[in-house]
N, C-alpha and C positions, 0 to 999 in steps of 0.2 A: 613804626612799621616794617622794618626789617626784621623784629622779632616775630610778627605778625605772618610776615610773608615768610618766614621758616616753616610754619605750620604747615605740615603735609594735607594739600588738597585744598589750602587758604586762597591760593590764589587767583581761582576762578570768583570766588567770594569778591577779592577786591576786584576784580576786574567787573563784576556784576553790581558793586555799590557806585563805583567810581564813573561809570559811565556816563558821558558827556551828555548835560540837560540843557533844555531850550533857554535861554538867557533868562526869561522872564523867574523862571525857578531858581537860577542862580542868583539872584536880584532880591528872590525871596528869603533863602538859605543865608546872604550876607547881611541880611540888612532887617527885614523881619524878626527872623527867627531868634537872633542876640537881643533884640529889644526886649521879648515878651519873655525871653529865659531870666532878664536881670529885672522886670519890672512885676512879672507876674506872682503874686504869692503862691505859693506851694496849694496845689487842691488836689481833692482824691480823685477827682477825672485826670489831671496832668498824670498823677502816679498809674494810673492805670494805663494810659496813655503809654508811657515811658514803660512799665512794665512789658508792654505788648511788645514795644518796639524791639525792648533787649531780648525779651524772648524769640522772637523771630531769629535775630542775630545770633544768639545764643546755638539755636537748633542748626541755620547754617554752619558754625564755628566746627559742628559735631559731626558734620555728614560725611566724614571720613575717617572718625574715630573707629579702634578697634572692635570689633565685636567677639564675644566668646563662643560663637559659633561657625561652623563650616558649611551650615547645611545647604543643599539647593537642591531638595525636593519639598515639598510643598502640598497641602491637602489642595488648594486652588492659587491658582495664579492671576491676579490680573493687571494686565496689561493697561495703564494710562490713569493718571490722579487726578483728573480733571473734575468737572460740576459731577459727573455720571461715577466715574472711576473711584471717587473719592468714599461717595455714597456705599457702594458695593464693597469695597475693603474693609471701609469701619464695622457695615453690617456684619459681615461673613467672619471677620475676626473675632466676633463676639462668640464663637461657638468652633470657629476651627482657625488651622494653619494658613495662613497667607501671605503670599510675595508678592507686594506692589512694585511693578516695575515703571519709573517715570521717567521723561526725557531732562526735566528739567530740574529745579531744586527749589526751594521754599520761595515762598513770595519774596519780591524786591520790598524792604520797608516803605518806600514811598505810596506803594499800590493801597496802603493802609489808609490814607487822606484821597477820598474821594475826588476831590478838584484835579489833585496830580495825575489821574489813570490817564486823560489825555495825551499828557506829555509822555507817557512810558510805551504809547504803539508803537509797536516796531522796533522796540529795542530786541538785539540778539539773542539776547542773554534770555529773556523771559517770552519770545515771540517769537514765532516759527518765519515769519516774515514773508507769506504767501503772495503769489501776483497770480492774476487770472490771464488767461490767454487772451489776445485782443477781442475789446467788446465788438459786436455788430453795430454798426453805424449808431454807436455812441460812445459814451467817456472820454471825452473831447479833451478833458482837462488832466487824463492821466495818461502818462509815458505811453508813446506808441499803444495807448487806448488800454493798457494793460492795469486794470484795477488791484492797489493792495485789499489784500484779505489777511489782516492780522487773526491770531489765534495763537491762546494763551499756554504758554510753554514753561509750568513749573507747579508744585500742588497744590490745587485748586484750580488749573487750566484759567480758563477765559473767565473764571468768577471772582478774579484777579484784576480784570482790567474792563470790564464790564460796565455797563451803566448801573448797574445795582438794583435795577426796576422788579419789582416784585409782580409779575404775571401768570399765573398757571395757565391761561387758555381759556376758551369757552365749552361749556359744557359739551356741545355737539362737536366741537373738535375730538374729541375723547369716545363720546357717540360714534362717531364715524369710523374710527379706528377698530371701534368693537363690531359694528356690521361689517367690515371690511373684512376684519380678521376670522369671523364668526366666533370671537371668543371675549363671552360677557365680563371680564377682568381688566379690561380695558375701559369700560362704559365710565362714565364720570363717576355714578354711584359707586363704583367700585374703586376708584382711583383718587375720589375726593379723600377717603379718610387717610390715604398715605399723605398725601400733602398736609392734612394736618397734622399727623406723625411728625412730619418734617419740621413743623413749623415752632419756634419761639417767638408767638406771633405778639408785637406790642403796637398796632399800626391804628390805622385811622378808625379799625371797625371793630376794635377790642372788645371783646363778649358776645361776640357775632357765634351763633355755632358752627360756622361755616369756618372758623379757624379755631388752630390748638394752641398750645403753650407746653413747653417745657420741652420740645426738639431740639435738634441739634443744628436750626438755621433761625438764626437773629434776625426778626423783622418789625422794623419799627417806621415810624413817619418820616417822611423827610423832613429835614431841620431847617430848611431855606427856599422859600417858595414867595418870591417877590411880587411876582403878578399871577399865581395861580387862582388866587379868589374871582378876578377878572375873568380868568378863563373858563372857570366854574360856573358864575353869576350868565355870562354870555352864551353858554352852552344852554342853561335854561331855556334863554330868551327863545333860543332856537325849537324848545322842545326836548333837549336831552337831558336825561336824570342825571343826578347824581347819585351813584353808584356805586358799591363795591366790586370793582374790577374781577374779583377774587370770587364771587358768589356766582349764583347765575346768572351770568352778566346778560346783557341785551346791549342795545344803543345806549352809550351816555358818555360822561365826563367823569373822570375820576383825579381825586387828589392821588400823590405818590405815596406807595409804600414801598421801601426798599429796604435791601438786606445790609444792614447796618446796626451795630451797637453802638451808643454814645457818640454819633457821627462818624465812626470807623467803619472802613469796610468789613464785612462779615461774609468772607466767601467760605467755601467746602470746604478750604483748609482748615480755618479756625473752625469751622463746625465739627467735621469729621476727622478733619488728621491728627490735628495739633491733641486733642483731650487722648489721642492714642500712642504717642508716643510712647509712652512707657508700657503698653500692652504687649507681653511676651508673645501674643499669637500674631503680632502683625509685624513686618520685616518690610522695610522700604529701601529700595535699592535708586535712589536718586542720580541723575545724569545719566543715564540707561536708554538707551536706544534701541526697541525690540525691532530685531529683521524678518523672523523667521518663524513660524508655527511648525511643530513636528506633529505628524502623525504614526500610527500604526500601522498595519497592515490591512486593520481592520476601520480604517477612518477615524479612530479615534484620537484627539490631541492628548499629546503627551510631552512636550516641553516646548520652550521656548528658547531660541537664540537671540541675545542682545550685546550692545557694546556698551561697557561703562566704562568710562573715563578712557574710551579706545581700546581697551581690552576687550577680547572676545568671552562671553561667557554662555553657561547653560543653567537652566533650570528646570525641574521637571515637576509635573502637577500626577497627583494620584487620581485625583477625583474631574476636574472641570480649569479651563482656562477661559477668562472671560477679556473679553477686548473692549477696550472702554477709552480709545485716542481720539475721538471726535469725529466728523462727517469727515474729514478729508483724511486722516491717517489710518484711523479703521481700514477702509475698504483696500487703501496701499497696501496695509498688515497682511489683508486676505490677500490680495493678487500678489505680492510676494510670496507668499504660501503657497499658491498654486490653485487658488480658489476665485475663479472669475471666470469672463467669457473667452473661450477657448481661442479666437481668433487672436484677443491682444495677447493673450500669453503666447500663445506661438512665437508672435512677433518678438518675443523678448527670450526665446526658449527656455520659458518656465513649463516644467512638467503641470498640465493641468490635471488636477484631482477631482475638482468638481467643477463642471460649467453654470456660473450662476450669472446674474446680471450686476455684478459689485460694480459700485462705482456710479452706476445709473441713477436717473429719478433724483439728482441735486437740486434742491429747492434754496430759495433765501428770498427773504424780505428785501426787496430792491427799494431804494428810499430817494423820494424827492423832496426838494425844501422849498418851503413856501414862505417868502419873505425877501429880506427882512421887514417888518413892521414897526415902522418909526413910532417910537411915543415920546408925548411930551413931559411925561414926570418919571421920575429915578426911580422906576419898578423893576429894573433888570439888573445885570451882574455887569458891571464894566469894570474890567483889570485894574486900569491906572485909577481908578476913583474907589473902588471899593474891597480892594485887596491889601490891606493897610496893617499896622502894626495892633491896632485893635481888633480887626479882623483874625487876627492869628490867637490873640489873647482870648476873643470868644469862643474861638474853635477849641482851642486846650482846655479852657476852663469848664464849658461847657458843652460842646459837640455841636456848638451849632455855626450859622452863615457861611459865606459862600467857599468855604473850604469844605465844609461837609458835602458839598452838594454834586453830583455827576453833571459838569460842563450847563447848571444851570435850568436841566430838567427838574421840573417840578410838577406838573399833570399829564396826565392822559386822555384820547378820547375813541372811543369806538364808533363808527356810523359804516351806516349801508351804500351800498353803489346802487345805480339803477337799477343793474343786472343780478341784485341780489333779490330774493323774494321772500327771504327770511329773515325777517329784523332783529329774532331774538338771538342770530349768528351772524353779527356783522362783518366786514370783508374788506376794511380800511383802518388802518392804526394810526392813531396821530401821539405825537408826544409835543408836548407845550416847552418851549424853551424860552426861558428870561433870561437871554444874553445877548448884552450889547456889545457893540461892535469895535473894538479896541483897534488902535493905528495900524498897531504890524499882523492883526490876527489872520489874516487870508495867507499873508506869506507863511506864518508859523504852523499853520495847518496844512498847508503844501509841504514842508518840511516832515513836520512830524508824519502824515501819514501817505507819503511818497508821491505825491501829486506834482504834475510839472509845476516848476519855479516860475513864477510870474504869469499864471495861467489866468483864466477866465474869473476863476474864484477869488484871487487877490485883488485881480483890479476892481470887479464889482463891490467888495468889500470896501477898499478904498473910499470909493465915492461915498459911502455912508460912514467914514469913519469918525468915530468919538460921539455918536449918537446910542442913547439908550433907544432898544429895540427888544423884539421877541421873533422869535422864528416857530414854525410847525414845521416839525418832522413828518412827512407823509408817507405811510409803506402799502401794499399791496399787502392785504392779510393773509389770502390764500390764492396764492400765483397758479398759473396753469402751466407756466413756462418753464420745461423743465432742461438742467444741465446736465454735465456730468464729470468724474472723476477718472483721470488715466492715468497708468506709470508713462512715463516717460523714458525710464531705463530701468534696467533689472537690478542698478546698484540701488541699495536702499536708500543711499546718503542721498539722491539726487529727488530735488521736489517734483512731485505730481505735477499732471495737467489739468488744469482748473478752469471748465468753462461755464457759467453761470446762467449764459446763454437767454439774458435778459429780455424781456419784449418780444421771445419768438413762437407766442402763441399763437396758433391759428386764429385770425379773426381780430387778433388786436387786442384781446378784454384785459390784459396787464397794464398797459399803457393808459387805456382809458380810463379804469379805474384809479388811478392814480394820477390822472387829470380833474377826476371827480373830486379825488381828496381834496386834493391843492385849492380846488375851486371851491369847494366848501370852506377849508383855512382862511380864505380870501373874504367870505361873508362873513366868519366869525369877527374876524377885527373890524370888518369897515361896516358892516351892517349890525351892530350891535350898541345898545347903550353903555354898554358894561366898559366898553372899551369907545368909543367915543367920548368919554370921560378923560382918556388918556390922550385924546387926540391921536387914534392909531391912524396909519395911512400903510398901503404899500408904499415901499421906496420908489421912487420914479426912474430908476435909470435902469436901462435892459442889460439883462446879462449879455458879458461881449459874444458875439457869435449870433445871437439873435435878433439883432436892431432891424431887421427887414420886417419884421412881425408887431403887429401892434398889441401893445402892452395889454395885458390878462385875458388876451382872445387865446382861443384854445390852440392855435398852432404856435403861439409863443411859448405856451405851459409845454407843448412837446417837444420844443428846441429849448428851454430850461431843461428839462429832464436829460434828454438826449445827450447836453453838451454836459452837464453835471450832477450824473449819479453817484450815487453811494449803495452800499453793503448797508445793512443792519443786523451784520458779523451773526448771525443765524443760519450758517449752512445745515444742510440736514436731509433726509432720506436715502442716500448713497447705499445703503445697508437694508432694503427695502422691508420690513413685515407686512406678512402677508400669508395666505392661504399656503396649507403645502403644494397645492396641484395648480398654483398660479405660476405661467413663467417669469413673474417679474418678481419673485419672491426670494429674499437672499436669507431670512430669519423667518424661523415660525411665531408665531404667539406666545412661547415661551422664550423667545430669543434666542433658541439652538439654530445655526446655520446648521442649514439643508442639505443634508448629504453628509453630513459628518455627526462625530459622537464626542460629549464632553468642549464643546465649544460654542461659545454664544458671545453675542454682539450686546451691550448696553451703552448708548448714548444718544446723541438727536441723530443719527445715521440710520435708527431702526424706525424713524417716522414715517409710517405711508404715506401721512400727509401733513405738512407742517402747520402750528398752531397760528391760530393769529394773536399771537402775544410774543414778550420778549421771551428767549426759551430757556433761559434758566433754570428755572425753576422746574417746568414740564421734566428737564433732561435730569436736575434731580431724583425726580420722582419716578423715572425711568429707572435711575441706577438701585431705588428703594425696593420698587418692585421686581428687577432683577436677584438682588439678594433674598426675596422672599421665594423665588421660584426655586432659588438654587437650594434654599433651607429644606422647600417642600421635597425634593428630591432626595436631597442626603441628610435623614434627621438623625440618625443613629452615629455619626461619627463624633468619637471624641477627641481632643488633639491631645498629641503625648506633650510631657513637660518640656517646655522649650523657652529658649532664655535669648531670645533675639533681642537688636534692637534695632533703631532706625539707622540708617546710614547712607 
């Protein structure tokens, strides 16, 4: 250890790898792992996993090694190496010199194991650890009603910690963007080829003309779905087809396609960054926090100030700067750079360069929980029963079993509320979760997610502990409520103010849609022969704080939601894409920041309207689209010979 500690820059890595983990992970590593290391005969799959983890550690060890170039001028600078930024940087480095500035390092090795993701939420070395402002009349399970909003801080961003669900969104989501912006390049007919180009698809619909092969993003079938077949059968009973959620989707239920390879997480770090480690055109500065974009007298973006290992740095861009810091940090960086609402910037003595509505239009999929639905058969994941040495062996040998699953999520559903008049554009998103309730699950979730300890959630779970069960996570797919991101200080190292403003829409449509989704989920479990085979029934106990409401009544579900709301981790919309003459627009349809030159934004913040989907894949598509737009504008640049390496 002392030898490793003496390596320059290695101490942050030691801190990252040695960060305390919940007790069940320590138990797994100290008991299960030695068993399969001793008992498991060496297989090619085991060697692949070993090489993958080893290469990750090797790249971490080398992050601070010397490089033989002091270059600080590049053709393009990409700020943020998350889901979109990884794609932008990799694609642009095919023909230009690119600097990628990333606040974190490489992914934590445990992120490769899907089940471990939930235990790594809110770890400071790989997560920004954001919390919201106090929620209005909701969120009582959260300390002071401030909800935890985890966001990834590493190369690959939140694709290292999400549930790996591969969903593009409905074609009408993108057609709506095209109508709003007046730019047909955002229509589904024009973005589907980009999705296909991204994909190396080996999922449930392999061979379909709607999917691609050979792209950077590996997509496979979920390898663990203990009760997904019952979910799909129940959907059919209720008139919902089994369909490809990534084709021309309508209402229906779907088996899960995930961004995995051989049961291991396949993030944008693996798909876009790792293959470019030896690309001489790509320089990566890890552990580097951008604090300001600089402009010349003509409002052309010319450089970035950033802090790398607490040392102030400056890099200049010959052509353009692309901000890909996500829906929280992209608006924050623009605001710190003088682009945003003048009144807000004046309050922090920041000179307003362009008065735009940066940070407004914040959207998220607010989530309600239906369940637990208690089951009479062993068709869910119970950790004390199923996380065994045999399961660990199965995972290393075959990439299957509970360790390959993101929290037991194994299928999805898309349905329409009563308010929705277009059944081909559903407005409710459901995720089927085959998760039993372990003895301390509620307390562990409270600890990991930053909830109140001994809140209503842990008390609710304790009543049904040690039972096979299912849950349905239900989300408002196209919310009407809008929140905001604002500066809390002109100090770039102070976290911004986040107000998702859930359930603030006039008329209360968002809350009503969410209640309808939960009521439909109850119908799936209690009114179908598929789940009657399993003896499925909604747990009979009230959620704490809702005892005065009749079980399953509308008022009960409203109380349940207000007590225990969650984010689906899908913030978006804070640098809104729109027409040049629209007062709400921050970027135009080519992702250029209005009122500037040589500055674009590419991430989920540009979405004018959130997709009814998990946002990772549409965010990657935005990164790919941005790279295309940039290449179209700069077709004749030939990069100079360069010998940079990732650092």
